[in-house]
DRENKE-620454 format. One record per residue (C-alpha): residue number from 0; residue in one letter; x, y negated, z negated. Coordinates in pm, 1 decimal. Each point is the difference from the previous one (the first is absolute). Last residue first. Layout:
site nr=NUM	rest=a	X=X	Y=Y	Z=Z .
...
END
This chain:
site nr=302	rest=r	X=3123.1	Y=-4850.0	Z=12459.3 .
site nr=301	rest=p	X=-209.7	Y=87.7	Z=300.1 .
site nr=300	rest=e	X=-365.3	Y=-137.5	Z=-23.1 .
site nr=299	rest=i	X=-308.5	Y=170.9	Z=-111.2 .
site nr=298	rest=q	X=-267.3	Y=-244.6	Z=-97.5 .
site nr=297	rest=w	X=-109.1	Y=-44.4	Z=361.1 .
site nr=296	rest=l	X=-118.7	Y=360.4	Z=11.4 .
site nr=295	rest=h	X=-247.3	Y=-14.1	Z=-287.6 .
site nr=294	rest=s	X=-304.9	Y=-221.6	Z=89.2 .
site nr=293	rest=a	X=15.4	Y=31.4	Z=365.9 .
site nr=292	rest=v	X=73.9	Y=359.0	Z=-0.5 .
site nr=291	rest=s	X=-292.7	Y=57.3	Z=-231.0 .
site nr=290	rest=a	X=-242.1	Y=-208.4	Z=208.7 .
site nr=289	rest=r	X=112.8	Y=190.7	Z=317.9 .
site nr=288	rest=a	X=-42.6	Y=333.8	Z=-163.4 .
site nr=287	rest=g	X=-359.9	Y=-80.5	Z=-122.8 .
site nr=286	rest=l	X=-78.7	Y=-137.4	Z=345.7 .
site nr=285	rest=w	X=149.2	Y=315.9	Z=183.4 .
site nr=284	rest=g	X=-208.8	Y=229.5	Z=-224.1 .
site nr=283	rest=l	X=-314.8	Y=-204.1	Z=64.1 .
site nr=282	rest=w	X=67.3	Y=-11.2	Z=376.9 .
site nr=281	rest=t	X=34.5	Y=385.2	Z=20.5 .
site nr=280	rest=t	X=-312.8	Y=23.8	Z=-194.5 .
site nr=279	rest=f	X=-189.1	Y=-239.2	Z=241.3 .
site nr=278	rest=l	X=139.7	Y=178.4	Z=321.3 .
site nr=277	rest=l	X=-91.9	Y=340.0	Z=-140.6 .
site nr=276	rest=l	X=-344.9	Y=-103.7	Z=-78.3 .
site nr=275	rest=s	X=-51.8	Y=-190.3	Z=322.9 .
site nr=274	rest=i	X=101.2	Y=307.5	Z=195.1 .
site nr=273	rest=t	X=-235.0	Y=216.5	Z=-187.3 .
site nr=272	rest=d	X=-284.1	Y=-255.0	Z=39.2 .
site nr=271	rest=g	X=49.4	Y=25.5	Z=385.9 .
site nr=270	rest=y	X=32.2	Y=377.9	Z=20.0 .
site nr=269	rest=g	X=-325.5	Y=51.0	Z=-221.0 .
site nr=268	rest=i	X=-5.4	Y=68.6	Z=-364.1 .
site nr=267	rest=a	X=-175.4	Y=346.7	Z=-71.9 .
site nr=266	rest=h	X=-359.0	Y=64.7	Z=70.8 .
site nr=265	rest=l	X=-250.7	Y=113.8	Z=-253.5 .
site nr=264	rest=q	X=-243.0	Y=262.6	Z=119.7 .
site nr=263	rest=f	X=-362.2	Y=13.7	Z=-81.5 .
site nr=262	rest=n	X=-247.5	Y=238.1	Z=177.3 .
site nr=261	rest=m	X=-347.0	Y=-5.0	Z=-144.6 .
site nr=260	rest=a	X=-240.0	Y=293.6	Z=-71.2 .
site nr=259	rest=y	X=-52.8	Y=-127.7	Z=-375.3 .
site nr=258	rest=l	X=209.0	Y=300.9	Z=-147.5 .
site nr=257	rest=g	X=247.0	Y=-34.3	Z=276.7 .
site nr=256	rest=a	X=68.5	Y=-352.4	Z=-97.8 .
site nr=255	rest=i	X=126.1	Y=123.4	Z=-350.7 .
site nr=254	rest=v	X=236.3	Y=262.7	Z=177.6 .
site nr=253	rest=r	X=131.7	Y=-262.3	Z=242.0 .
site nr=252	rest=l	X=53.6	Y=-244.0	Z=-279.3 .
site nr=251	rest=e	X=229.3	Y=252.2	Z=-173.7 .
site nr=250	rest=d	X=200.3	Y=54.6	Z=326.5 .
site nr=249	rest=s	X=22.8	Y=-366.9	Z=77.9 .
site nr=248	rest=l	X=122.4	Y=-86.5	Z=-346.9 .
site nr=247	rest=i	X=280.2	Y=248.9	Z=34.6 .
site nr=246	rest=q	X=79.5	Y=-135.8	Z=345.5 .
site nr=245	rest=l	X=-20.9	Y=-358.3	Z=-118.3 .
site nr=244	rest=v	X=251.2	Y=75.4	Z=-295.9 .
site nr=243	rest=f	X=248.9	Y=160.2	Z=241.6 .
site nr=242	rest=t	X=-23.6	Y=-267.5	Z=260.1 .
site nr=241	rest=i	X=33.8	Y=-274.5	Z=-259.7 .
site nr=240	rest=i	X=306.9	Y=154.1	Z=-176.7 .
site nr=239	rest=l	X=165.5	Y=57.5	Z=350.1 .
site nr=238	rest=w	X=-67.9	Y=-351.7	Z=90.0 .
site nr=237	rest=a	X=143.2	Y=-132.0	Z=-331.6 .
site nr=236	rest=t	X=316.9	Y=212.7	Z=37.7 .
site nr=235	rest=v	X=54.3	Y=-144.6	Z=354.7 .
site nr=234	rest=g	X=-34.2	Y=-336.2	Z=-140.0 .
site nr=233	rest=g	X=241.0	Y=70.0	Z=-278.3 .
site nr=232	rest=a	X=257.9	Y=128.2	Z=265.2 .
site nr=231	rest=f	X=-43.1	Y=-320.0	Z=197.7 .
site nr=230	rest=g	X=49.1	Y=-214.1	Z=-337.3 .
site nr=229	rest=q	X=307.3	Y=210.7	Z=-80.2 .
site nr=228	rest=l	X=150.6	Y=-54.4	Z=346.8 .
site nr=227	rest=a	X=-76.1	Y=-358.9	Z=-8.0 .
site nr=226	rest=g	X=175.5	Y=-48.2	Z=-326.0 .
site nr=225	rest=f	X=306.6	Y=197.9	Z=90.0 .
site nr=224	rest=y	X=14.6	Y=-186.8	Z=325.4 .
site nr=223	rest=l	X=-2.3	Y=-333.2	Z=-194.8 .
site nr=222	rest=f	X=271.2	Y=146.9	Z=-222.4 .
site nr=221	rest=p	X=200.7	Y=108.3	Z=291.0 .
site nr=220	rest=r	X=-7.0	Y=-346.3	Z=160.9 .
site nr=219	rest=r	X=97.8	Y=-202.3	Z=-308.3 .
site nr=218	rest=i	X=368.8	Y=56.4	Z=41.8 .
site nr=217	rest=f	X=1.0	Y=-87.4	Z=366.8 .
site nr=216	rest=a	X=-215.7	Y=-296.0	Z=-18.6 .
site nr=215	rest=d	X=218.8	Y=-136.3	Z=-289.0 .
site nr=214	rest=t	X=300.5	Y=14.5	Z=214.8 .
site nr=213	rest=a	X=288.7	Y=254.8	Z=-42.2 .
site nr=212	rest=g	X=334.8	Y=-184.1	Z=1.6 .
site nr=211	rest=v	X=243.6	Y=259.3	Z=-181.5 .
site nr=210	rest=l	X=-66.1	Y=-154.0	Z=-329.9 .
site nr=209	rest=k	X=-377.2	Y=-6.5	Z=46.6 .
site nr=208	rest=s	X=20.5	Y=369.0	Z=34.6 .
site nr=207	rest=v	X=208.5	Y=39.0	Z=-304.3 .
site nr=206	rest=e	X=-243.3	Y=-199.5	Z=-197.7 .
site nr=205	rest=i	X=-302.2	Y=212.1	Z=130.0 .
site nr=204	rest=e	X=188.0	Y=329.2	Z=-83.6 .
site nr=203	rest=t	X=53.2	Y=-128.4	Z=-353.1 .
site nr=202	rest=q	X=-347.7	Y=-104.6	Z=-40.1 .
site nr=201	rest=r	X=-141.0	Y=335.6	Z=113.4 .
site nr=200	rest=t	X=-170.7	Y=107.9	Z=-308.7 .
site nr=199	rest=l	X=-146.3	Y=-357.3	Z=-45.5 .
site nr=198	rest=i	X=-120.8	Y=-24.0	Z=349.3 .
site nr=197	rest=q	X=-186.6	Y=338.6	Z=-26.5 .
site nr=196	rest=l	X=-142.0	Y=-101.3	Z=-328.2 .
site nr=195	rest=r	X=-153.5	Y=-310.6	Z=168.2 .
site nr=194	rest=i	X=-101.7	Y=193.1	Z=293.2 .
site nr=193	rest=t	X=-226.1	Y=219.2	Z=-225.3 .
site nr=192	rest=n	X=-126.2	Y=-298.2	Z=-203.2 .
site nr=191	rest=f	X=-124.9	Y=-178.4	Z=324.2 .
site nr=190	rest=m	X=-143.0	Y=322.6	Z=132.5 .
site nr=189	rest=v	X=-211.6	Y=48.6	Z=-315.7 .
site nr=188	rest=a	X=-95.5	Y=-360.5	Z=2.6 .
site nr=187	rest=i	X=-110.9	Y=9.6	Z=364.6 .
site nr=186	rest=i	X=-207.2	Y=315.6	Z=-87.1 .
site nr=185	rest=a	X=-162.6	Y=-157.8	Z=-290.7 .
site nr=184	rest=i	X=-88.1	Y=-316.4	Z=204.9 .
site nr=183	rest=s	X=-148.2	Y=236.1	Z=263.4 .
site nr=182	rest=l	X=-189.7	Y=168.8	Z=-264.7 .
site nr=181	rest=l	X=-168.6	Y=-329.7	Z=-116.5 .
site nr=180	rest=t	X=-78.1	Y=-109.5	Z=343.2 .
site nr=179	rest=l	X=-127.3	Y=316.7	Z=137.9 .
site nr=178	rest=l	X=-210.7	Y=55.9	Z=-305.6 .
site nr=177	rest=v	X=-149.0	Y=-338.1	Z=22.5 .
site nr=176	rest=l	X=-69.2	Y=36.4	Z=384.1 .
site nr=175	rest=v	X=-151.3	Y=352.9	Z=-37.0 .
site nr=174	rest=l	X=-223.4	Y=-123.6	Z=-254.3 .
site nr=173	rest=m	X=-106.0	Y=-290.2	Z=190.4 .
site nr=172	rest=r	X=-82.6	Y=212.8	Z=309.1 .
site nr=171	rest=g	X=-198.9	Y=246.2	Z=-227.6 .
site nr=170	rest=f	X=-187.5	Y=-288.7	Z=-168.3 .
site nr=169	rest=n	X=-81.2	Y=-133.0	Z=344.7 .
site nr=168	rest=t	X=-136.3	Y=328.9	Z=113.2 .
site nr=167	rest=l	X=-214.2	Y=43.5	Z=-313.5 .
site nr=166	rest=a	X=-136.9	Y=-355.3	Z=39.2 .
site nr=165	rest=e	X=-82.2	Y=65.1	Z=361.0 .
site nr=164	rest=l	X=-196.7	Y=317.2	Z=-90.0 .
site nr=163	rest=r	X=-173.6	Y=-174.1	Z=-281.1 .
site nr=162	rest=k	X=-91.2	Y=-290.4	Z=234.1 .
site nr=161	rest=a	X=-131.8	Y=247.6	Z=268.5 .
site nr=160	rest=w	X=-223.2	Y=147.0	Z=-276.1 .
site nr=159	rest=a	X=-143.7	Y=-332.0	Z=-87.2 .
site nr=158	rest=s	X=-35.5	Y=-100.4	Z=382.8 .
site nr=157	rest=d	X=-220.7	Y=299.3	Z=75.5 .
site nr=156	rest=f	X=-88.4	Y=-133.9	Z=345.8 .
site nr=155	rest=q	X=-361.1	Y=-11.9	Z=152.8 .
site nr=154	rest=a	X=-104.5	Y=-140.9	Z=341.9 .
site nr=153	rest=h	X=-389.3	Y=-26.5	Z=16.3 .
site nr=152	rest=e	X=-251.8	Y=-26.0	Z=274.8 .
site nr=151	rest=i	X=247.0	Y=23.9	Z=305.0 .
site nr=150	rest=a	X=-195.1	Y=-23.4	Z=320.9 .
site nr=149	rest=p	X=223.1	Y=-263.4	Z=146.1 .
site nr=148	rest=w	X=318.8	Y=-71.2	Z=-184.9 .
site nr=147	rest=t	X=2.7	Y=-267.2	Z=-266.3 .
site nr=146	rest=q	X=52.9	Y=241.9	Z=-304.6 .
site nr=145	rest=m	X=308.1	Y=131.4	Z=194.9 .
site nr=144	rest=d	X=173.5	Y=-345.2	Z=-55.7 .
site nr=143	rest=a	X=-76.6	Y=9.5	Z=-362.2 .
site nr=142	rest=r	X=122.9	Y=358.4	Z=-25.8 .
site nr=141	rest=l	X=330.1	Y=-108.9	Z=162.6 .
site nr=140	rest=q	X=36.0	Y=-290.4	Z=-240.2 .
site nr=139	rest=d	X=-52.4	Y=235.4	Z=-289.9 .
site nr=138	rest=i	X=270.3	Y=244.9	Z=140.8 .
site nr=137	rest=i	X=249.7	Y=-279.4	Z=35.8 .
site nr=136	rest=d	X=-71.9	Y=-133.8	Z=-352.3 .
site nr=135	rest=v	X=25.7	Y=347.6	Z=-156.3 .
site nr=134	rest=r	X=329.5	Y=94.5	Z=127.4 .
site nr=133	rest=v	X=-2.1	Y=372.0	Z=135.3 .
site nr=132	rest=d	X=65.5	Y=-84.3	Z=364.9 .
site nr=131	rest=q	X=-67.4	Y=274.8	Z=277.0 .
site nr=130	rest=t	X=-366.7	Y=26.8	Z=-87.1 .
site nr=129	rest=e	X=-239.1	Y=303.6	Z=-29.5 .
site nr=128	rest=v	X=-345.6	Y=-59.6	Z=153.8 .
site nr=127	rest=v	X=-303.3	Y=210.8	Z=-87.1 .
site nr=126	rest=f	X=-273.0	Y=-99.8	Z=259.6 .
site nr=125	rest=a	X=-370.3	Y=41.4	Z=-74.3 .
site nr=124	rest=d	X=-345.8	Y=96.5	Z=155.6 .
site nr=123	rest=p	X=-264.7	Y=-108.5	Z=-244.8 .
site nr=122	rest=l	X=-185.3	Y=209.0	Z=-263.3 .
site nr=121	rest=p	X=-384.4	Y=-18.2	Z=-36.7 .
site nr=120	rest=n	X=-55.8	Y=306.9	Z=213.4 .
site nr=119	rest=h	X=-382.4	Y=30.1	Z=51.1 .
site nr=118	rest=a	X=-315.2	Y=121.9	Z=-184.6 .
site nr=117	rest=l	X=205.2	Y=143.3	Z=-269.7 .
site nr=116	rest=n	X=-131.5	Y=326.3	Z=-148.3 .
site nr=115	rest=h	X=283.4	Y=215.9	Z=143.5 .
site nr=114	rest=v	X=237.1	Y=-210.2	Z=-174.3 .
site nr=113	rest=a	X=-150.4	Y=27.6	Z=-333.2 .
site nr=112	rest=e	X=1.7	Y=379.1	Z=37.3 .
site nr=111	rest=t	X=360.1	Y=25.3	Z=99.5 .
site nr=110	rest=l	X=115.9	Y=-235.1	Z=-255.8 .
site nr=109	rest=g	X=292.2	Y=214.9	Z=-140.9 .
site nr=108	rest=n	X=223.2	Y=-294.4	Z=-35.3 .
site nr=107	rest=d	X=300.8	Y=79.9	Z=197.3 .
site nr=106	rest=l	X=-183.4	Y=216.6	Z=269.9 .
site nr=105	rest=q	X=-293.8	Y=-228.9	Z=51.8 .
site nr=104	rest=l	X=218.5	Y=-317.8	Z=4.1 .
site nr=103	rest=q	X=220.1	Y=163.0	Z=269.7 .
site nr=102	rest=y	X=-312.0	Y=74.2	Z=202.8 .
site nr=101	rest=l	X=-121.3	Y=-350.4	Z=-29.5 .
site nr=100	rest=a	X=343.5	Y=-137.0	Z=83.8 .
site nr=99	rest=q	X=45.1	Y=215.7	Z=312.9 .
site nr=98	rest=d	X=-367.3	Y=-93.3	Z=129.6 .
site nr=97	rest=k	X=83.2	Y=-370.2	Z=-51.8 .
site nr=96	rest=s	X=335.0	Y=35.6	Z=202.6 .
site nr=95	rest=v	X=325.8	Y=-19.8	Z=-155.7 .
site nr=94	rest=f	X=251.2	Y=-151.8	Z=236.6 .
site nr=93	rest=q	X=385.6	Y=33.2	Z=-131.5 .
site nr=92	rest=y	X=273.1	Y=-258.9	Z=17.9 .
site nr=91	rest=s	X=377.9	Y=-18.4	Z=6.8 .
site nr=90	rest=a	X=275.3	Y=-230.9	Z=-71.4 .
site nr=89	rest=v	X=-197.4	Y=-322.7	Z=67.3 .
site nr=88	rest=l	X=222.7	Y=-311.0	Z=-46.5 .
site nr=87	rest=k	X=86.2	Y=6.7	Z=378.4 .
site nr=86	rest=d	X=-355.4	Y=-53.6	Z=96.5 .
site nr=85	rest=e	X=-59.2	Y=134.6	Z=364.3 .
site nr=84	rest=e	X=-135.2	Y=342.2	Z=-107.3 .
site nr=83	rest=l	X=-226.0	Y=-161.2	Z=-261.0 .
site nr=82	rest=k	X=-146.4	Y=-239.0	Z=260.0 .
site nr=81	rest=t	X=-77.7	Y=288.6	Z=231.7 .
site nr=80	rest=r	X=-177.6	Y=200.1	Z=-252.0 .
site nr=79	rest=i	X=-203.7	Y=-303.7	Z=-89.1 .
site nr=78	rest=l	X=-98.9	Y=-33.9	Z=355.4 .
site nr=77	rest=d	X=-83.3	Y=373.6	Z=37.8 .
site nr=76	rest=i	X=-223.5	Y=-12.2	Z=-311.4 .
site nr=75	rest=d	X=-184.0	Y=-306.7	Z=144.6 .
site nr=74	rest=d	X=-45.5	Y=173.9	Z=336.0 .
site nr=73	rest=q	X=-128.3	Y=299.4	Z=-191.2 .
site nr=72	rest=t	X=-278.0	Y=-227.3	Z=-145.7 .
site nr=71	rest=a	X=-26.5	Y=-149.4	Z=-343.6 .
site nr=70	rest=h	X=-359.0	Y=-25.8	Z=-128.9 .
site nr=69	rest=q	X=80.9	Y=88.8	Z=-345.2 .
site nr=68	rest=k	X=279.3	Y=-233.2	Z=-33.8 .
site nr=67	rest=l	X=348.9	Y=145.5	Z=-24.2 .
site nr=66	rest=f	X=195.3	Y=66.5	Z=-321.1 .
site nr=65	rest=l	X=370.6	Y=-69.0	Z=9.0 .
site nr=64	rest=s	X=211.9	Y=154.6	Z=-274.1 .
site nr=63	rest=i	X=355.4	Y=-136.5	Z=-55.7 .
site nr=62	rest=q	X=261.2	Y=232.6	Z=-131.8 .
site nr=61	rest=p	X=320.8	Y=-47.3	Z=-197.3 .
site nr=60	rest=s	X=184.9	Y=340.2	Z=-7.4 .
site nr=59	rest=i	X=-103.0	Y=224.8	Z=-284.9 .
site nr=58	rest=s	X=-92.8	Y=283.5	Z=213.1 .
site nr=57	rest=i	X=148.0	Y=306.2	Z=-202.2 .
site nr=56	rest=q	X=219.4	Y=134.8	Z=271.0 .
site nr=55	rest=g	X=71.3	Y=-331.0	Z=183.4 .
site nr=54	rest=s	X=89.4	Y=-165.5	Z=-331.6 .
site nr=53	rest=v	X=233.2	Y=274.6	Z=-76.1 .
site nr=52	rest=t	X=198.5	Y=-45.5	Z=325.7 .
site nr=51	rest=p	X=-28.6	Y=-384.0	Z=-47.7 .
site nr=50	rest=l	X=146.2	Y=30.5	Z=-347.4 .
site nr=49	rest=n	X=315.8	Y=196.5	Z=119.9 .
site nr=48	rest=g	X=196.6	Y=-331.6	Z=41.2 .
site nr=47	rest=m	X=-82.8	Y=-88.0	Z=-366.0 .
site nr=46	rest=l	X=151.1	Y=334.0	Z=-101.4 .
site nr=45	rest=a	X=335.5	Y=-88.5	Z=202.5 .
site nr=44	rest=f	X=4.0	Y=-351.0	Z=-180.9 .
site nr=43	rest=i	X=-29.7	Y=175.7	Z=-327.5 .
site nr=42	rest=g	X=283.7	Y=218.6	Z=85.5 .
site nr=41	rest=a	X=215.6	Y=-285.6	Z=118.1 .
site nr=40	rest=p	X=-65.8	Y=-178.0	Z=-330.5 .
site nr=39	rest=l	X=114.5	Y=302.1	Z=-208.2 .
site nr=38	rest=s	X=255.9	Y=153.8	Z=239.7 .
site nr=37	rest=i	X=221.4	Y=-313.2	Z=-41.5 .
site nr=36	rest=a	X=76.5	Y=83.1	Z=-358.9 .
site nr=35	rest=i	X=31.9	Y=384.4	Z=53.6 .
site nr=34	rest=g	X=243.5	Y=-42.6	Z=281.2 .
site nr=33	rest=m	X=207.1	Y=-263.7	Z=-174.2 .
site nr=32	rest=v	X=35.5	Y=226.4	Z=-303.3 .
site nr=31	rest=l	X=79.2	Y=290.9	Z=229.1 .
site nr=30	rest=i	X=277.3	Y=-205.0	Z=175.7 .
site nr=29	rest=s	X=153.0	Y=-77.3	Z=-332.0 .
site nr=28	rest=l	X=-5.4	Y=362.0	Z=-119.3 .
site nr=27	rest=l	X=157.1	Y=85.8	Z=335.3 .
site nr=26	rest=n	X=278.5	Y=-266.2	Z=-50.5 .
site nr=25	rest=t	X=87.9	Y=122.0	Z=-345.9 .
site nr=24	rest=i	X=4.0	Y=372.3	Z=110.2 .
site nr=23	rest=p	X=209.0	Y=-71.3	Z=313.8 .
site nr=22	rest=a	X=280.2	Y=-210.7	Z=-160.4 .
site nr=21	rest=s	X=287.6	Y=24.6	Z=243.0 .
site nr=20	rest=l	X=-236.1	Y=85.2	Z=279.9 .
site nr=19	rest=f	X=-143.0	Y=-350.9	Z=3.1 .
site nr=18	rest=r	X=346.1	Y=-156.9	Z=-17.7 .
site nr=17	rest=r	X=113.2	Y=217.4	Z=300.4 .
site nr=16	rest=i	X=-323.2	Y=-97.5	Z=199.4 .
site nr=15	rest=t	X=68.6	Y=-363.6	Z=-71.6 .
site nr=14	rest=l	X=359.0	Y=29.9	Z=121.4 .
site nr=13	rest=s	X=-123.1	Y=161.1	Z=330.4 .
site nr=12	rest=f	X=-243.5	Y=-299.4	Z=34.2 .
site nr=11	rest=a	X=277.1	Y=-256.7	Z=-63.9 .
site nr=10	rest=y	X=224.3	Y=160.6	Z=233.6 .
site nr=9	rest=w	X=-275.5	Y=23.4	Z=266.1 .
site nr=8	rest=h	X=-63.0	Y=-377.2	Z=-48.9 .
site nr=7	rest=q	X=365.9	Y=-77.8	Z=39.4 .
site nr=6	rest=n	X=37.4	Y=212.3	Z=315.0 .
site nr=5	rest=l	X=-307.2	Y=-154.5	Z=148.0 .
site nr=4	rest=w	X=152.7	Y=-361.6	Z=-48.0 .
site nr=3	rest=a	X=323.3	Y=127.6	Z=152.5 .
site nr=2	rest=s	X=-177.8	Y=145.1	Z=296.9 .
site nr=1	rest=i	X=-216.0	Y=-324.4	Z=58.4 .
site nr=0	rest=m	X=334.4	Y=-195.8	Z=6.6 .
END
């Protein structure tokens, strides 16, 4: 039973390959169109995936600044450091002593003479905290909690900037979703029409198959394999396009970053996302073929 089932599927798959090779130019052009279409939203998704890398280079991650009271002791500093290490929402932190802050102020603003005239250092010790989460409400709640910690004079968070970053991220996600939806519909429509033409050109063959007792499942199987195969090939094409474009952009970006003593490198789509891309495009091809077969195959009956 299993052997017969496997033989039927192998026959359908081999028939699909022969049909594909019978019109290679047309099928390759169809695959190229699918690959270009799906590479647009997938490429934007890949660029968004590189945003944390770029963020780390130019320090645009959401940050909370914790300014300690002037009389804070070393024990207070150690206690805050322990709390930060135990908090799961904290990605990383850096302690900036009052002496470091004064020295940096002196370097950045050329206030050497003014600093030397100060009777004492007016700047407080501080912690600069980077968060795991970029959502504004979560970070603002974390800032409010930190404000209640002992020896904390003021906890500062640039919520306006974080809102802009969150809005930009949400816009990118929505753009990917809209493009993916529209282009997926277009791919299904293309596959629907491709399979419709195949059914029409093989109408006589289908009629003869039904006359000799072939079931609808047996007849539609090669068409479904054809749609899935084209969808898979379209996904591979999209992956190649994205990888090639990201490599070009990475090379150009590396040159620009070198002028600012930075190191940028765009990473290609990961293994998990690659598998998801191939499965999704295969499903789109199969879905378009399935819809076309369901709409047209039943209309062909032996005369």
